[in-house]
LOFI-918378 format. One line per 5 residues: number of its first residue (from 0); for each residue x, y, z of N, C-alpha, C. Coordinates in Angstrom, 3 decimals. Layout:
NUM	X,Y,Z,X,Y,Z,X,Y,Z ~ ...
end
This chain:
0	0.840,-1.193,0.000,0.000,0.000,0.000,0.877,1.245,0.000 ~ 0.384,2.257,-0.682,1.079,3.549,-0.723,0.228,4.577,0.018 ~ 0.888,5.339,0.891,0.208,6.363,1.681,0.843,7.724,1.439 ~ 0.035,8.747,1.552,0.529,10.113,1.627,0.125,10.607,3.012 ~ 1.090,10.990,3.826,0.828,11.430,5.196,0.977,12.940,5.274
5	-0.009,13.579,5.866,0.013,15.027,6.021,-0.684,15.392,7.330 ~ -0.424,16.580,7.819,-1.025,17.008,9.092,-0.897,18.522,9.238 ~ -1.581,19.021,10.238,-1.442,20.419,10.671,-1.743,21.429,9.570 ~ -2.868,21.252,8.915,-3.258,22.204,7.878,-3.691,23.538,8.484 ~ -4.396,23.505,9.592,-4.895,24.712,10.270,-5.683,25.615,9.323
10	-6.516,25.006,8.501,-7.290,25.779,7.533,-8.250,26.710,8.269 ~ -8.282,27.937,7.817,-9.122,28.962,8.427,-8.337,29.966,9.244 ~ -7.080,29.672,9.516,-6.264,30.596,10.305,-5.820,31.761,9.423 ~ -6.169,32.979,9.828,-5.716,34.145,9.054,-4.266,34.486,9.406 ~ -3.657,35.305,8.599,-2.310,35.799,8.872,-2.403,37.311,9.030
15	-2.191,37.763,10.247,-2.288,39.199,10.559,-3.600,39.795,10.073 ~ -4.679,39.047,10.294,-6.009,39.511,9.930,-6.375,39.334,8.467 ~ -5.484,38.784,7.670,-5.728,38.595,6.241,-6.103,37.141,5.963 ~ -7.144,36.954,5.175,-7.564,35.608,4.792,-6.466,34.931,3.978 ~ -6.328,33.642,4.203,-5.342,32.848,3.460,-6.024,31.730,2.666
20	-7.326,31.873,2.416,-8.074,30.804,1.759,-7.494,30.453,0.388 ~ -7.014,31.454,-0.353,-6.412,31.150,-1.658,-5.160,30.291,-1.493 ~ -4.363,30.587,-0.469,-3.158,29.795,-0.206,-3.523,28.374,0.192 ~ -4.530,28.250,1.057,-4.966,26.918,1.481,-5.489,26.122,0.281 ~ -6.269,26.777,-0.589,-6.810,26.090,-1.768,-5.676,25.586,-2.659
25	-4.663,26.407,-2.866,-3.526,25.996,-3.697,-2.771,24.834,-3.056 ~ -2.602,24.884,-1.748,-1.890,23.810,-1.048,-2.664,22.495,-1.137 ~ -3.981,22.551,-0.937,-4.778,21.326,-1.012,-4.814,20.783,-2.435 ~ -4.815,21.663,-3.409,-4.757,21.217,-4.806,-3.443,20.476,-5.058 ~ -2.365,20.987,-4.498,-1.065,20.326,-4.661,-1.037,18.969,-3.959
30	-1.608,18.890,-2.758,-1.649,17.615,-2.036,-2.480,16.601,-2.822 ~ -3.655,17.016,-3.295,-4.502,16.101,-4.066,-3.792,15.668,-5.343 ~ -3.175,16.609,-6.036,-2.454,16.276,-7.262,-1.316,15.306,-7.021 ~ -0.607,15.496,-5.926,0.489,14.592,-5.572,-0.039,13.195,-5.268 ~ -1.134,13.132,-4.514,-1.729,11.832,-4.173,-2.164,11.088,-5.429
35	-2.763,11.815,-6.351,-3.233,11.192,-7.589,-2.053,10.758,-8.455 ~ -1.079,11.640,-8.619,0.085,11.324,-9.459,0.891,10.154,-8.902 ~ 0.982,10.074,-7.578,1.741,8.990,-6.938,0.921,7.714,-6.818 ~ -0.334,7.793,-7.205,-1.241,6.647,-7.151,-1.275,6.016,-5.762 ~ -1.443,6.872,-4.757,-1.502,6.362,-3.388,-2.830,5.651,-3.155
40	-2.828,4.770,-2.178,-4.054,4.080,-1.791,-4.851,4.887,-0.782 ~ -4.140,5.693,0.014,-4.824,6.474,1.051,-4.019,7.713,1.414 ~ -4.755,8.741,1.794,-4.169,9.944,2.382,-4.440,9.865,3.876 ~ -3.399,10.000,4.679,-3.530,10.002,6.133,-3.378,11.439,6.605 ~ -4.435,11.968,7.192,-4.434,13.346,7.673,-4.443,13.310,9.189
45	-3.286,13.568,9.774,-3.083,13.335,11.207,-3.287,14.587,12.053 ~ -4.458,15.138,12.001,-4.846,16.165,12.952,-4.637,17.603,12.538 ~ -5.404,18.450,13.214,-5.426,19.894,12.992,-5.723,20.239,11.533 ~ -6.806,19.649,11.049,-7.305,19.979,9.719,-7.694,21.455,9.703 ~ -8.457,21.841,10.715,-8.902,23.225,10.858,-8.138,23.891,11.989
50	-8.195,25.206,12.029,-7.512,25.943,13.090,-8.410,26.157,14.295 ~ -9.670,25.782,14.164,-10.640,26.028,15.223,-11.671,24.906,15.223 ~ -12.254,24.596,16.385,-13.326,23.599,16.417,-14.565,24.049,15.637 ~ -14.678,25.355,15.381,-15.799,25.899,14.608,-15.238,26.711,13.437 ~ -14.725,26.031,12.413,-14.094,26.738,11.296,-15.118,27.491,10.454
55	-14.671,28.506,9.717,-15.588,29.215,8.824,-16.042,28.298,7.689 ~ -17.214,28.568,7.128,-17.726,27.720,6.047,-16.761,27.581,4.873 ~ -16.012,28.647,4.571,-15.070,28.581,3.451,-13.992,27.526,3.708 ~ -13.583,27.398,4.968,-12.571,26.402,5.326,-13.134,24.995,5.154 ~ -14.362,24.806,5.609,-14.984,23.490,5.449,-15.132,23.131,3.974
60	-15.523,24.103,3.158,-15.693,23.830,1.728,-14.377,23.392,1.086 ~ -13.275,24.009,1.475,-11.982,23.601,0.916,-11.687,22.135,1.220 ~ -11.979,21.717,2.440,-11.727,20.322,2.819,-12.688,19.395,2.082 ~ -13.967,19.782,1.974,-14.928,18.961,1.228,-14.481,18.812,-0.228 ~ -14.042,19.912,-0.825,-13.587,19.862,-2.216,-12.352,18.973,-2.368
65	-11.457,19.025,-1.385,-10.273,18.161,-1.397,-10.697,16.691,-1.393 ~ -11.591,16.339,-0.474,-12.051,14.950,-0.393,-12.784,14.542,-1.663 ~ -13.587,15.447,-2.201,-14.328,15.148,-3.427,-13.378,14.884,-4.593 ~ -12.239,15.504,-4.587,-11.243,15.272,-5.648,-10.658,13.859,-5.550 ~ -10.575,13.312,-4.347,-10.009,11.974,-4.160,-10.991,10.859,-4.518
70	-12.270,11.115,-4.363,-13.289,10.071,-4.529,-13.235,9.397,-5.900 ~ -13.248,10.146,-7.011,-13.232,9.444,-8.304,-11.940,8.661,-8.558 ~ -10.903,9.018,-7.830,-9.623,8.309,-7.961,-9.549,7.096,-7.038 ~ -10.592,6.921,-6.242,-10.685,5.816,-5.274,-9.529,5.840,-4.283 ~ -9.188,7.036,-3.829,-8.156,7.218,-2.808,-8.860,7.420,-1.474
75	-8.622,6.510,-0.558,-9.223,6.618,0.772,-8.565,7.762,1.537 ~ -9.272,8.271,2.525,-8.719,9.333,3.366,-9.036,9.003,4.820 ~ -7.996,8.908,5.626,-8.144,8.656,7.060,-7.828,9.964,7.768 ~ -8.802,10.464,8.536,-8.644,11.755,9.206,-8.718,11.550,10.709 ~ -7.730,12.063,11.410,-7.681,12.002,12.871,-7.803,13.425,13.395
80	-8.650,13.621,14.386,-8.826,14.958,14.962,-7.598,15.356,15.771 ~ -7.187,16.592,15.601,-6.116,17.162,16.413,-6.709,18.033,17.507 ~ -5.870,18.698,18.261,-6.373,19.504,19.371,-7.120,20.753,18.910 ~ -7.005,21.139,17.644,-7.755,22.281,17.128,-9.063,21.854,16.466 ~ -9.247,20.570,16.257,-10.422,20.057,15.548,-11.498,19.597,16.522
85	-12.736,19.631,16.044,-13.837,19.040,16.797,-14.087,17.661,16.185 ~ -13.924,16.586,16.961,-14.055,15.235,16.399,-15.384,14.995,15.686 ~ -16.471,15.545,16.204,-17.766,15.315,15.556,-17.851,16.046,14.222 ~ -17.215,17.198,14.130,-17.211,17.920,12.852,-16.448,17.099,11.810 ~ -15.311,16.547,12.215,-14.547,15.719,11.282,-15.289,14.432,10.956
90	-16.033,13.912,11.924,-16.824,12.710,11.680,-17.847,12.914,10.574 ~ -18.321,14.149,10.437,-19.287,14.454,9.383,-18.667,14.290,7.997 ~ -17.355,14.407,7.904,-16.671,14.242,6.618,-16.750,12.811,6.107 ~ -16.964,11.866,7.004,-16.950,10.455,6.607,-18.012,10.147,5.559 ~ -19.096,10.899,5.546,-20.149,10.664,4.551,-19.626,10.860,3.127
95	-18.596,11.685,2.981,-18.049,11.937,1.646,-17.243,10.765,1.112 ~ -16.685,9.970,2.000,-15.769,8.919,1.550,-16.213,7.516,1.960 ~ -17.457,7.367,2.392,-17.940,6.060,2.862,-17.814,4.968,1.814 ~ -18.012,5.309,0.566,-18.003,4.297,-0.486,-16.627,3.793,-0.863 ~ -15.590,4.413,-0.347,-14.233,4.000,-0.731,-13.765,2.817,0.077
end
């Protein structure tokens, strides 16, 4: 099996009051592209997906879009909650990848 391991995205965290959503989107696009190009079996996301237990909707959408990009490639995604994440919020993501 081939894995891509990543962690500590902290999506939603601004930098000096400035949104970084464009940067996060580009980074997630690169991670998804790497996973697809390397033909990994699973992406392991080891915590701190979001910077807050209640991330802004834009942050959640970026993560949903990332997972949606993996689905047609049949790449599983294992997500572990970090100290900045709310486990139940991350649990809601499982509906996106249940079929994998």
